[in-house]
N, CA and C atoms as an extended XYZ file, in Angstrom:
243
Properties=species:S:1:pos:R:3:atomname:S:1:resname:S:1:resid:I:1 pbc="F F F"
N         0.840       -1.172        0.000 N   MET     1
C         0.000        0.000        0.000 CA  MET     1
C         0.890        1.241        0.000 C   MET     1
N         0.622        2.186       -0.872 N   ILE     2
C         1.349        3.453       -0.896 CA  ILE     2
C         0.728        4.378        0.136 C   ILE     2
N         1.588        4.956        0.979 N   ARG     3
C         1.101        5.842        2.037 CA  ARG     3
C         1.385        7.297        1.676 C   ARG     3
N         0.424        8.141        1.945 N   GLY     4
C         0.605        9.549        1.680 CA  GLY     4
C        -0.591       10.343        2.177 C   GLY     4
N        -0.540       11.634        1.918 N   HIS     5
C        -1.656       12.488        2.300 CA  HIS     5
C        -1.625       13.766        1.463 C   HIS     5
N        -2.678       14.514        1.535 N   ILE     6
C        -2.792       15.805        0.873 CA  ILE     6
C        -2.597       16.886        1.935 C   ILE     6
N        -1.674       17.833        1.673 N   ASP     7
C        -1.439       18.891        2.659 CA  ASP     7
C        -2.501       19.985        2.535 C   ASP     7
N        -2.393       21.011        3.374 N   ASN     8
C        -3.404       22.070        3.398 CA  ASN     8
C        -3.388       22.949        2.148 C   ASN     8
N        -2.366       22.788        1.281 N   LEU     9
C        -2.308       23.523        0.026 CA  LEU     9
C        -2.758       22.668       -1.164 C   LEU     9
N        -3.177       21.413       -0.876 N   GLY    10
C        -3.647       20.522       -1.921 CA  GLY    10
C        -2.555       19.727       -2.616 C   GLY    10
N        -1.342       19.724       -2.051 N   ASN    11
C        -0.228       18.968       -2.633 CA  ASN    11
C        -0.264       17.518       -2.174 C   ASN    11
N         0.018       16.595       -3.099 N   ALA    12
C         0.104       15.178       -2.757 CA  ALA    12
C         1.495       14.893       -2.192 C   ALA    12
N         1.538       14.335       -0.987 N   LEU    13
C         2.794       13.988       -0.322 CA  LEU    13
C         2.827       12.481       -0.104 C   LEU    13
N         3.942       11.838       -0.492 N   LEU    14
C         4.067       10.387       -0.398 CA  LEU    14
C         5.276        9.996        0.428 C   LEU    14
N         5.171        8.872        1.144 N   GLU    15
C         6.318        8.304        1.842 CA  GLU    15
C         7.133        7.507        0.829 C   GLU    15
N         8.442        7.760        0.805 N   ILE    16
C         9.339        7.107       -0.145 CA  ILE    16
C        10.521        6.538        0.626 C   ILE    16
N        10.806        5.256        0.429 N   GLN    17
C        11.968        4.636        1.052 CA  GLN    17
C        13.125        4.739        0.055 C   GLN    17
N        14.269        5.253        0.550 N   VAL    18
C        15.454        5.414       -0.289 CA  VAL    18
C        16.596        4.649        0.360 C   VAL    18
N        17.318        3.838       -0.439 N   GLN    19
C        18.410        3.024        0.085 CA  GLN    19
C        19.664        3.216       -0.749 C   GLN    19
N        20.783        3.384       -0.044 N   GLY    20
C        22.090        3.460       -0.693 CA  GLY    20
C        23.041        2.493       -0.032 C   GLY    20
N        24.336        2.581       -0.357 N   ALA    21
C        25.348        1.661        0.159 CA  ALA    21
C        25.584        1.815        1.661 C   ALA    21
N        25.303        3.022        2.226 N   ARG    22
C        25.586        3.268        3.642 CA  ARG    22
C        24.351        3.387        4.520 C   ARG    22
N        23.185        3.197        3.962 N   GLY    23
C        21.999        3.294        4.801 CA  GLY    23
C        20.732        3.488        4.009 C   GLY    23
N        19.633        3.571        4.741 N   SER    24
C        18.330        3.807        4.123 CA  SER    24
C        17.510        4.695        5.039 C   SER    24
N        16.509        5.326        4.464 N   THR    25
C        15.634        6.200        5.236 CA  THR    25
C        14.292        6.314        4.528 C   THR    25
N        13.292        6.720        5.264 N   THR    26
C        11.985        7.016        4.691 CA  THR    26
C        11.819        8.527        4.679 C   THR    26
N        11.478        9.059        3.533 N   LEU    27
C        11.295       10.495        3.347 CA  LEU    27
C         9.861       10.763        2.919 C   LEU    27
N         9.402       11.960        3.134 N   VAL    28
C         8.113       12.391        2.601 CA  VAL    28
C         8.425       13.275        1.405 C   VAL    28
N         7.909       12.874        0.235 N   GLY    29
C         8.184       13.602       -0.992 CA  GLY    29
C         6.932       14.208       -1.588 C   GLY    29
N         7.114       15.332       -2.254 N   HIS    30
C         6.032       16.020       -2.956 CA  HIS    30
C         5.895       15.405       -4.336 C   HIS    30
N         4.734       14.914       -4.679 N   LEU    31
C         4.475       14.329       -5.982 CA  LEU    31
C         4.197       15.446       -6.974 C   LEU    31
N         5.081       15.603       -7.943 N   ASP    32
C         4.929       16.622       -8.978 CA  ASP    32
C         4.073       16.031      -10.091 C   ASP    32
N         2.809       16.384      -10.144 N   THR    33
C         1.874       15.789      -11.104 CA  THR    33
C         2.085       16.288      -12.526 C   THR    33
N         2.942       17.296      -12.727 N   GLU    34
C         3.211       17.798      -14.068 CA  GLU    34
C         4.551       17.306      -14.598 C   GLU    34
N         5.249       16.460      -13.854 N   PHE    35
C         6.555       15.939      -14.250 CA  PHE    35
C         6.365       14.578      -14.887 C   PHE    35
N         7.085       14.315      -15.965 N   ASP    36
C         6.887       13.053      -16.678 CA  ASP    36
C         8.061       12.082      -16.537 C   ASP    36
N         8.903       12.273      -15.554 N   GLY    37
C        10.050       11.391      -15.355 CA  GLY    37
C         9.844       10.460      -14.184 C   GLY    37
N        10.892        9.732      -13.850 N   ALA    38
C        10.835        8.797      -12.729 CA  ALA    38
C        11.987        9.078      -11.771 C   ALA    38
N        12.299       10.358      -11.590 N   ASP    39
C        13.421       10.747      -10.764 CA  ASP    39
C        12.949       11.312       -9.428 C   ASP    39
N        13.851       11.265       -8.462 N   LEU    40
C        13.597       11.794       -7.129 CA  LEU    40
C        14.651       12.840       -6.848 C   LEU    40
N        14.249       14.014       -6.465 N   SER    41
C        15.179       15.085       -6.142 CA  SER    41
C        15.445       15.082       -4.642 C   SER    41
N        16.735       14.959       -4.274 N   LEU    42
C        17.143       14.934       -2.868 CA  LEU    42
C        18.234       15.962       -2.635 C   LEU    42
N        18.318       16.488       -1.420 N   PRO    43
C        19.477       17.321       -1.091 CA  PRO    43
C        20.760       16.484       -1.201 C   PRO    43
N        21.836       17.084       -1.682 N   ILE    44
C        23.076       16.348       -1.901 CA  ILE    44
C        23.599       15.711       -0.612 C   ILE    44
N        23.408       16.366        0.541 N   ASP    45
C        23.907       15.782        1.790 CA  ASP    45
C        23.175       14.491        2.143 C   ASP    45
N        21.903       14.379        1.783 N   VAL    46
C        21.151       13.134        2.013 CA  VAL    46
C        21.686       12.041        1.098 C   VAL    46
N        21.898       12.369       -0.182 N   ALA    47
C        22.417       11.388       -1.143 CA  ALA    47
C        23.776       10.855       -0.704 C   ALA    47
N        24.651       11.735       -0.243 N   VAL    48
C        25.991       11.323        0.188 CA  VAL    48
C        25.916       10.503        1.473 C   VAL    48
N        25.110       10.936        2.445 N   THR    49
C        24.971       10.219        3.712 CA  THR    49
C        24.461        8.793        3.492 C   THR    49
N        23.513        8.616        2.580 N   LEU    50
C        22.968        7.287        2.298 CA  LEU    50
C        23.906        6.431        1.452 C   LEU    50
N        24.907        7.054        0.853 N   GLY    51
C        25.836        6.299        0.010 CA  GLY    51
C        25.301        6.031       -1.379 C   GLY    51
N        24.476        6.944       -1.899 N   LEU    52
C        24.020        6.787       -3.280 CA  LEU    52
C        25.215        6.984       -4.208 C   LEU    52
N        25.250        6.267       -5.324 N   ASP    53
C        26.377        6.321       -6.254 CA  ASP    53
C        26.236        7.505       -7.194 C   ASP    53
N        27.307        8.306       -7.301 N   LEU    54
C        27.319        9.407       -8.255 CA  LEU    54
C        27.395        8.830       -9.661 C   LEU    54
N        26.407        9.147      -10.501 N   ALA    55
C        26.344        8.590      -11.852 CA  ALA    55
C        26.890        9.564      -12.893 C   ALA    55
N        26.444       10.816      -12.854 N   TYR    56
C        26.860       11.808      -13.842 CA  TYR    56
C        26.310       13.180      -13.457 C   TYR    56
N        26.685       14.190      -14.246 N   ARG    57
C        26.126       15.536      -14.119 CA  ARG    57
C        25.159       15.742      -15.277 C   ARG    57
N        24.063       16.453      -15.016 N   MET    58
C        23.061       16.646      -16.071 CA  MET    58
C        22.542       18.079      -16.022 C   MET    58
N        22.303       18.640      -17.196 N   GLU    59
C        21.739       19.983      -17.279 CA  GLU    59
C        20.219       19.881      -17.322 C   GLU    59
N        19.559       20.705      -16.503 N   PHE    60
C        18.101       20.737      -16.430 CA  PHE    60
C        17.609       22.128      -16.777 C   PHE    60
N        16.404       22.198      -17.318 N   GLU    61
C        15.752       23.485      -17.516 CA  GLU    61
C        14.607       23.585      -16.521 C   GLU    61
N        14.635       24.635      -15.703 N   LEU    62
C        13.598       24.862      -14.701 CA  LEU    62
C        12.362       25.478      -15.349 C   LEU    62
N        11.268       25.502      -14.628 N   ALA    63
C        10.013       26.067      -15.142 CA  ALA    63
C        10.174       27.532      -15.526 C   ALA    63
N        11.120       28.224      -14.895 N   THR    64
C        11.366       29.637      -15.199 CA  THR    64
C        12.158       29.826      -16.481 C   THR    64
N        12.646       28.724      -17.064 N   GLY    65
C        13.488       28.799      -18.250 CA  GLY    65
C        14.974       28.805      -17.910 C   GLY    65
N        15.294       28.979      -16.638 N   GLU    66
C        16.695       28.966      -16.191 CA  GLU    66
C        17.271       27.560      -16.367 C   GLU    66
N        18.534       27.485      -16.777 N   ARG    67
C        19.214       26.200      -16.923 CA  ARG    67
C        20.177       26.032      -15.757 C   ARG    67
N        20.250       24.801      -15.242 N   THR    68
C        21.122       24.495      -14.114 CA  THR    68
C        21.722       23.105      -14.302 C   THR    68
N        22.926       22.909      -13.807 N   THR    69
C        23.568       21.598      -13.861 CA  THR    69
C        23.557       21.000      -12.462 C   THR    69
N        23.114       19.751      -12.366 N   GLN    70
C        23.000       19.060      -11.085 CA  GLN    70
C        23.698       17.708      -11.147 C   GLN    70
N        24.096       17.221       -9.984 N   LEU    71
C        24.653       15.878       -9.883 CA  LEU    71
C        23.516       14.870       -9.875 C   LEU    71
N        23.703       13.736      -10.532 N   VAL    72
C        22.695       12.674      -10.579 CA  VAL    72
C        23.299       11.438       -9.921 C   VAL    72
N        22.588       10.909       -8.925 N   PHE    73
C        23.012        9.733       -8.183 CA  PHE    73
C        22.070        8.572       -8.484 C   PHE    73
N        22.519        7.352       -8.249 N   THR    74
C        21.648        6.193       -8.368 CA  THR    74
C        21.525        5.501       -7.017 C   THR    74
N        20.403        4.898       -6.790 N   GLY    75
C        20.129        4.167       -5.550 CA  GLY    75
C        18.858        3.374       -5.744 C   GLY    75
N        18.317        2.882       -4.651 N   ILE    76
C        17.089        2.108       -4.696 CA  ILE    76
C        15.990        2.906       -4.014 C   ILE    76
N        14.873        3.055       -4.682 N   GLY    77
C        13.731        3.752       -4.106 CA  GLY    77
C        12.490        2.894       -4.217 C   GLY    77
N        11.616        3.004       -3.239 N   SER    78
C        10.366        2.255       -3.301 CA  SER    78
C         9.280        2.986       -2.536 C   SER    78
N         8.052        2.679       -2.904 N   MET    79
C         6.882        3.235       -2.221 CA  MET    79
C         5.964        2.081       -1.867 C   MET    79
N         5.386        2.136       -0.723 N   GLY    80
C         4.420        1.115       -0.325 CA  GLY    80
C         5.061       -0.101        0.293 C   GLY    80
N         4.204       -1.048        0.666 N   ASP    81
C         4.665       -2.257        1.344 CA  ASP    81
C         5.184       -3.301        0.373 C   ASP    81
């Protein structure tokens, strides 16, 4: 079962389990209903603490049109039981 709730602003929030080489944790993530990918955005300190593997750098275009380069890590993520 996927666990989550709707906040007071109408945003869908889901519990997501993330696992890396050095640990795992459950986070509450905002479901972006206008995004068509299968990626999870995490603060870099969380990715490093969990031991997620650095895969590459990638350029993204934000909704404002601004372009930014971010680090992309790989790990294991799951939702529900």
